[in-house]
N, C-alpha and C positions, 0 to 999 in steps of 0.2 A: 531346772529353770524353764527350759523350752517346753517341757511337759506341762508345767503350771500355766505358762502363757497360752498354750494350745487349749488347755481346759477352760481357761478364762475366756478365750475367743469363742468356744463352743457355747459356753454359758451365756455370753452376751448375745450371740446369734439366736439362741433359744428365746431369750427375753424379747428381743426385737421381733421375732416371728410371732410370739404370743401377742405382743402389742398390736401387730398388724392385723391379727385375727379378731380383735375386739369388735363385738357386734355393734352395728349402727342402731342407735336408739330412735325408734319411730313412734310417734303419737298419731294413731289413726282415729279419725272421728267420723262416725256414720250416723245411721238412724234417720227416721222420717218415713215418708210414704213412698209408694210405687215400686219399691225394691225390697228384696229379702236381704237386708244388711247383715243379719246374723249368719246366714248361710254363706254368702259370697264374700263379704269383707271380713267380718269377725272370724269366720271359719276358713274359707279357702285362701283368701289373700294373706291373712296372718300366718297360716301354715307355709305358704309360698315364701314369704319374707323371712321366716324364722328357720327355714330349712338349712341345714349344714352350719348353723350358728351365724348366718349372714346378718341377721338383725334381731333386735329385741323389741317386740311390739307391745305397746299398751293400746288397747282398743276401748273407745268410749262411745256410747250412744246417748250419754247425758252431757250436753254441751256445757253445763254448769261446772263440770269437773276439769275443763281444759286448763284453767289457770294453775291447778294443782300439779299438773304434769309438764307443762310447756317448757319451763326453764331447764329441765333436765333432758330435753329431747334434742336430737340432732336434726331430725326432719319431722315436719308436720304434714300429715297425709290427710287431706280433707276430701270427703266424698259424701258429706251429709246432705240430706234433703229436708233439713229442718233449720230454722233460723238460729243464728248466734246473735242474740239481742242485747246481751250485757255489754255496756260501754267499756268496762275495764278489760273484758276478754277481747273485744275488737281491737282495742289499743295495744294489748299484749301481742296479738297476732302480727300487727304491723311492726311493732318493736322487734319481734322475733326475726322478721324478714329484714328489717333495717340493720339488725346485728349480724347479718350474713348467714343465718341458718337456712336450711333447705325447706322447700315447700313443693309438695306434689298435690295437684288439683285433679281429681278423678271424677269422671262421669257427672253426677248430679251437682258437683261443686263448680262445674262450668256453666251452670244455668243462671239466667237472670232471675234469681229468686227473691232478692232482698231489696225492695224499692226504697227502704229507709237506710240502706247502706251502699250507696252508689260507688263509694271509694273502693269497695271490695272488687267489683267487676272492672272498674276503670284501671286501678293500679295493680292489682294482683293477678287478675285473669286477663287483663288487657282486651276485654270484650266479653263475649258470652254467647249463649244460645237461647233463643226464644221458642224453639220448636225442633221436632225431629221426625224422620220418616216413621211409619208404622214398623213395628218390630219385624225384622226380616233379614234376608241375605244381602250383603254388600261386600265390596272389595276395599282393602287397605293397601296403599302403595307407598313405599318409602320414597322420599323426595331428595334426601341427602344423607351422607354418612355422618354419624354423631354417636358419642358414647351411649346415649339413651336408646338408640335403635340397634346397637351392636348385637349381632347374633340372630336378628329377626330375618325372616324370609323377605325378599325384596317386594313381594306382593302376596297377599293371602286373603282368603274369603272367610267370613264368619257371619253368624246371626247376632244381631244386636240392634240398638236404636241408632240410626245415623243422625248424629247431632248436626244442626245447622249453625255451627259456631261461626261467628263473624268477629273480626278484630275491630276494636274501637280506635278510630284514628286519633282520638284524644289521649289514648293510653300510651304506655311505653313501647308498644309494638311487640311482635312475635317473630320467631324463626320457625317456619313449618318444617317438621321432620317427616311427617307422613300425612297423606290425604285419604279421605274416605269418599268413595264414589259408588253410585248405583250400578248394578250389573247391566251392561249393554245400554247405558244411558250417559248423556253428557252432564257435566257439572260435578264439582267436588267441593269438599269442605275440610278444613284442618282437623285432623284426628289425633295427632301427637305433635306437640310444639313446645318450645321453650320461650319464656317471656324475657324481654330485654331489660332485666333489672340490674342496675349497676352494682348492687351489693350482695344480693342473694341469687341462688339458682332456683328457678321456678319451672316446673314441668307441668304441662296440661295434657291429660289423657281423656279423650271423649268416650272411649270404650268402657264396658263394664256392667251391662244390664243383668246378665245371669250366667248360668253355667257355660253357655256357648262362647263366652269370653273368658271367664275366670279359670276354666279348666283346660284351655289350650296352651301349648308351649309358648307361642309367640307372645301372648298376653303376660304369662308368668315371667318370661325373660324381660319383657318391657318394664314391669313394675319394679323388678329387682334392679335393673339398669337405672331407672329413674331415681330410685332411692339412693343408690350408690353415687350417682352423679350429683344429685342435689346436696348430698352430705359431703361432697368433695373427697371421697374415699378412692 
């Protein structure tokens, strides 16, 4: 009897372990101008997230297909530089967040792109960027401990576009986790942050122009952390 009980315990433990290893379902949406989305998001970032079975990623550059995949996703990862103009899709994204699902907003998704959809920047991004430095070297410095920045160097340099993100005082507000600053110059801007949403976990990541971000360990750790935290895993 003891042997059967022990066997049962091992079986249950194995099932529980397998359940814990279930990959996070991520819907990543890219596409548009000014960036090589196929190489750095569909290619590099999808590989980073799917490594070791961490996530299962559906990548789209056709925003008309978002509705087809959204309901079955744990995290929506937006980095698109093209408009989402369909009213039903816009409503579904807000409902997704209202339902407590995770949202990661990366690079181009933090821009003030959509003048006909102000609620996106105000409520989901809690602000946005209207400009950035010329592509070049700058420093990222962590400002506080948080699961999203776990395992990152306290300060590191990279080449990217330093986004001039500013929080909207009419939005829900943000908690800054890392700041970007010019080398040997004053002034900084939020580079990694979480939005104060009462129902969902929303992460903003301003980095991500090309290989100088996507192929470094700090960035790869960051997006995996962001997805894990947003999904509440």
